[in-house]
N, C-alpha and C positions, 0 to 999 in steps of 0.2 A: 542115721549114718552121718559122721563127720567127714567132710572132704577136705584133705590137706593138699595145698597147691604151693609148691616150691621146687626150684631147679637144683637145690643142693640136696643131694641124696642122704647126707648125714643128718640133715635137719629133718627130712622126711621120716627117717628111721627113728630118731630120738623122740619126735612128737607122736609118731604112731605107737611106739612102745609105751610112752607115758599114758596116752589116751586109752589104750587097750587095757592097761593095768588098772585104769579108773572105771573100767566097765562099758566103755563106748565101742561101738562099731565103727571101723575106721577104713577109709580108702585114700589112697595117695596118687597124686599125678604130678608130673614134672613141669609141664607147660600149659599156657592158657588154652591152646587148641584142645587138648585132652580134657581139660575142665569142662569146656563147653560141651563136649560130647557126653560127659556124665550128667550135667545138669539138664541137657535136653532129654535124656533117657529117664531120669529119675529125680526126685526132690530130696536133697540132702536136709539133714536137720540144722546143720551149721557148716560154713565154709571158714577154713583157717588158711589165709593166702598171703604169700609174699608179695610185695609191691614191685621188686625189681627182678627181671629174668635175664638170661644170659644175652638176649638180644637187645636189651634196653637197660640203660643205666639212669634214665630219667624217671622211671616210674610210670611212663605214659602207658606201657602195655598193661600194667597192673590196673590202672584207672579204667582203661577200655574194658578189661575183663569184668571188673566190678560193675560197670554200667550194663554189660551184657547179662551177667547173672541176674541183676535186678530186673531185667525185662523178663526173664523166664520165671523167677521165683521172687517177687518183690517183698515177701514177708519172711524170707529166710535171713537169719542174722549172719553177718560176715564180719569176722575179726581180722584185721590187717596186721601184718608183721613188717617191721622196717627197722632200719639202724637208727641209733639215737640222733644222729647227725641229719636224718631225713624225715624228722617228725612232721614237718610242714607238708610232706607228701601224704602222710597218713591223715592229716587235717583236711586236705582235699578230698580224700576218700571218705571222711565223715560227712563232708558236704554232699557227696554222691550217694549217700545212704548206708555206709558202712555202720555196724553197731558199736564197734570199738576198736582200739588198736593197741598192739604191744610192741616193745623194742627188743631187739636182740642185743645180747643174750637175755633170755626171759627167765623170770622167776616161775618155777613150775607150779608152786601153790597158787601164786596170783593168777596165773594163766588158767588153771583148773577152775578157780573161783569165777573168772570172767566168762568161761564157757558156760558153767552151770547158771550163772546169772542171766546170760544171753538166752539159753533154752528155756528157762523159767519165765522170763519176761515176754518172750515171744509166743508162748503157748496160749491157747484160748481157754481160760478156766470155764468149767461147767457151772451151770446155775447153782447147783448144790455146793460147789466150792466157793463161789462168791458169797452165797449166804452164810456159810460157815465162817469165812474170814471176817465178814462184817460183824457177825454176832460176837466173835471172841476177841475182837480188838480191845486192847487195854489203852484207855484214853484219859489218864489222870490229868485232872485240872483243865481239860479241853471241854469247854461248855458251850452247848448250842445244839440246834437241830435243823438249822437252815439248809436249804438245798446246796448252796456253795460250800458250806462246812462238810456236809455229808460227802460231797464229791471228793474233797481233799482227803477225808478219812477213808473212802473207799480206795483211793490210790495208795494211802499209807498201808492199809491192810494187805494190798497185793504186793507191794515192793519190799515191805519190811523184812520178810524172811529171806530175801535174796542178799547179796553182797554189793548191789549196785551203788555207785556213788550217786548222791542225791543233791541237787541244788534247790533250796527253798528260797522262793523270792516273795516279795510283797513289801507294802509300805511299812515304815517303822511303827512298832507297837501292834502288829497284827498277830504276834504269837508264834514267830518262827522257831524260837528255842523249844517251845512246848511240842511243836510238831517233830523237831529233831529227836527229842526224848522219847516220843511215841514211836518213832521208827525204831529207836534202839531197844526199847523194852518190849516190843513186839518181834524182835529179831532172835535168832539163834545165839547171839552174843549178849543177850540181856543180863547174864550173870557176870559178865566181864565189865571193865570200866567204861564209863561214858565220860569222856574228857572234853570240857568246853574251853575254847580258845577265843578270845576277843581280838582278832587281828588288828583291829582299829587301835588297840591300846598297846601294841608292841612296836617299839621303834626299830628302824632298819638296823641299827648297830646291835641290837639285842636278839634280833629274830633267830638266828642260828642257835644261840645259847638257850633261848626259851623253847624252840621247838625240837631241837636235836640233843640239848644237854652239852656239858662241857666237863673236862677233866680239871682237877686242881692244877692251878698254875697255867692254864691255857691262855690266860690274859691277865693284866695287872690285877683286877678285882676278883679273880677266881680263887677265892681261899678255900674252897672245898669242891668236891664232885657235885655235879647237878644233873639230875635225870630230866630229859626233855619231855615235851608233851606227847610225841609220837611213842616214845618208850612207855610212858605211863599208860597209853591206850592200847598196848599190845593186846591182841586177841578180842578187843572191843571196838568201840566207836569213837572217832574224833570229830567234835563239831567245830568247824571253822566258821565262826560268825564274823560278819562284816568283811567277807573276802575282797569285796570290791575296793576296801581301803588299802589293799597290799600294794607296795610300789613294785616296779618292774623287776628290781634286782632280786627281791625277795620271792617273786613269782617263779623265777628260774629255779631257785633252790627248792621250792615247794613242789614244783613240777616233777623234779627228779625223784622225790620220795614217793610221790603219788603214783609215778610211772612204774617204778620196779620194786617199790616197798623196801628200799634200802637207804640207809643213811650213815653218816660218820659223826660221831660226837667231837666237838671241838677239842683239839689237843690229843685225839687218839686216831691214828690212821686206819684203824680196823674198820671194815664195813660191817654194819649190823643189819640184820633183817628184822622186819616188823610186819605183823599181820593186823591190819586196821581197816575198818569200814570207814569211809569218808563222807560226812554229810556237812554241806556248806550252806551259807545263808547270806543274803544281801538285799538291801533295798535299792541298789543301784541298777542301772540298765547295763548289764555286762555286754550285751550285743553292741550297744552304741560305743561303750568302752573299748571293745575290740576294733570297732571301726575307726576310733579316734586314736589307736595305737597306744592306749592306756591300760590295756589288759591283754595278756597274751592269748591268742586264739587256741593254741594247743592246750594250754591250762583250762581254757573255757570248755572245750570238748571233754577234757579228763574229769571235770568235776560235775558235768550235768548230764550223765548218762540218763538220768530221770530228773525232770523239773517239776516241782510241786509249787504252785502259785497260790498264795493265800489271799482270799478276797478282803477288801477293807471293810471296817465295821459298818460303814454306810451302805455296803452291799449285802449286809445280813442283820438288817435292823431288827428282825423278829428274835434274834439271840440276845438283844440288849437287856430286856427284863431278867432273863435267866442270869446273864453275866453279873448284873447289878446285884441280885440277891446272893449270888455266890460270893462276890467281893465283900458284901455286907457281912455275911456269916463268918467268913475268914477273919475279918477285922474284929468281930465280936469275940471269936475264939482266941485270937492272939492277945488281945488287951483285956480279956475277962470283963467285957461290957455287957449290959443288959441286951436282950435280943431286940433287933432293929427290924421294922417293917416299913413298907412303902405304901403311901396312898396311890390311888389310880392315877390322880393328876401328876404325882411325881414320876411315875413310870412313863406316862405320855410325854412329860417334859424332857425326860433322858432320851426317850426314843427319837425325838425330833432334832437333837443337837448334831452339828456337822462332823465333829470327832476327827480333826485333821491328825490327832495323836492316835487314833484307833483305840484298841482295847486298853492300852496303857493309859490313855487320857480318862476313859471311863473309870478305870479302876482307881486312879488318883482322885477324880472328883467324888466318887462314892466314899472312899476313905476319908478324904478331907471333910466332907459334909458330916460324917458320922462322929469324927473326932471334935469338930468345931461346934456342932449343934448341940450335942449331949441329949438329944431327944430319942424316944423309943420308936416313934412313928414320924417318918420324914415325908414332908409334902413338897410340892413343886417349888415353893418359895425358898425352902432351905437350900435346894440344889441351885436354884437361880442365883441366890446370893453368893454362894462360893464360886459358881461358874463365872459370874460377873467380876467378882473380886479378882479372880485368877486372870481374866482376860484384861482387866485394867492394869494389873501389875505387869503383865507381859508387855503391854503397849508402853507403859511408863519406862520400862527397862530398855525398850528399843528406840527411845527418843533421844538418847544421849550416848550413842554408840560411836560417833565420829571420831576417828583417830585411835580407836582401841583395837587391840589384836583379839583373836579368837580366844586365847588363854585369858586375857583380862576380862572379857565378857563373861566367860564361865566362872571366873573367880568371884566377880561381882555378883553374878547370880546365885552363887552358892552362899556368899555372905548375906545377901538380902533374905534368902530362905532361912539361913542359920539364926539371924536376928529375929525374924517373924515368928520362928517356932522355938525360940529360946534354947537352941542348941539340942532339941530333942532328935536324935539321929533318925529314928524311925519316920518321924513326921516330915523331917527335911528330905529324906530319901523319897518318901511318898510324893511330896509336893514337886520335886524335881523330876520324878518318873524314872528313877534309877534305883538300883538294888543297894542295900547297905554296904556291901562289899565294894561296890563301884564308887559309893560316896566316900568310904574310908580312903580309897586310892586317891581321890581327888583332894581330900583334906590333907594328905601326906604331900601331894604334889604341889599344893599351894601354901604349905606350912601353916595351915589353919589349925590351931590348937583346940582340943575338945573342950577345954575350959575357957576358951574365948568368949 
């Protein structure tokens, strides 16, 4: 049974009608006192409650009711309803244990998805269901069998089939994008688009155009219509990488579309609806950023209905040999090289390294060593040589940085790698720990010609 608590009879009626049509058993009450009588007598599956009642405009009565409900039924999910201008009130409710919040007027599709997600995530799966989801999880390119990784994959198998927003945290290079892809390919949206957005690479001035699109003539350089990333991801999943890099003004614009799944294309006043599942990732401490007023608290609660934290590579060292062999096989396949194997001392050496760059650092080391050694059997000395060379190069690059901007440092780093690998794009990208596409963007940014 879903219990609706709202002092507006029209809202109670419309919500009741919508939920009954969706197959739910519904009960409605108008005031907190009636709600407490219901939750004393029985246990609802979910509560959908307003934050403001006729006796209060501050929301205090709603917060008190939420606390009381949680005393009787701490595991029952509560979805709060509030006006857009009172989102901070809903954020307080999240701190007191609410599952989610929506703003009025609500989007019926989005609300039904959130109710379905809340009910799915708060039910206790049977042992058979747990075994089934774990056995059928698709995990392309996610290599390993450590306890930490298995815990992550078990979480992914449970949440993938819902529409819950997911925040993936972890150090740089731990594989957050792969986990985001796993969530998508194991979801009901798997056959729809998976759109990746690096928010750290989008300037404030281009944010709306990139994310929501623009019409021809919307601004000086808008020579043609552009489809935004959210529209591209309609019915699928949008992956917001490096969300901690987003400035506050853009956070407000992002929150609006995540809240009610509507947006406006630049140059077009028509409001458009979109149905997307949001998966975000960051290596930043968003809670600290919220405390420092650098990240909006309401956006933080909107994106992390579920948090998946990825362990660092040094926390899953037993996976290092498996990962190293996987990267070697991929490099052999891509470049048509003879099969490469590792000696026992090579694997021991790789397993002992500190890996401040995590899996990305291991991948780069393995690929560099294969390319530079030209040997079919690699031993510890081969890896040690490349590792030490890379460390020496890194130290050399950091000894003369005084007075240089970040862009200047990045450009010099690229030029150094460009010279070292004689303009081989694949090898340069591997050495820098970035994708070919990311390298091409930086080459264009710094006007570095391919034939330089």
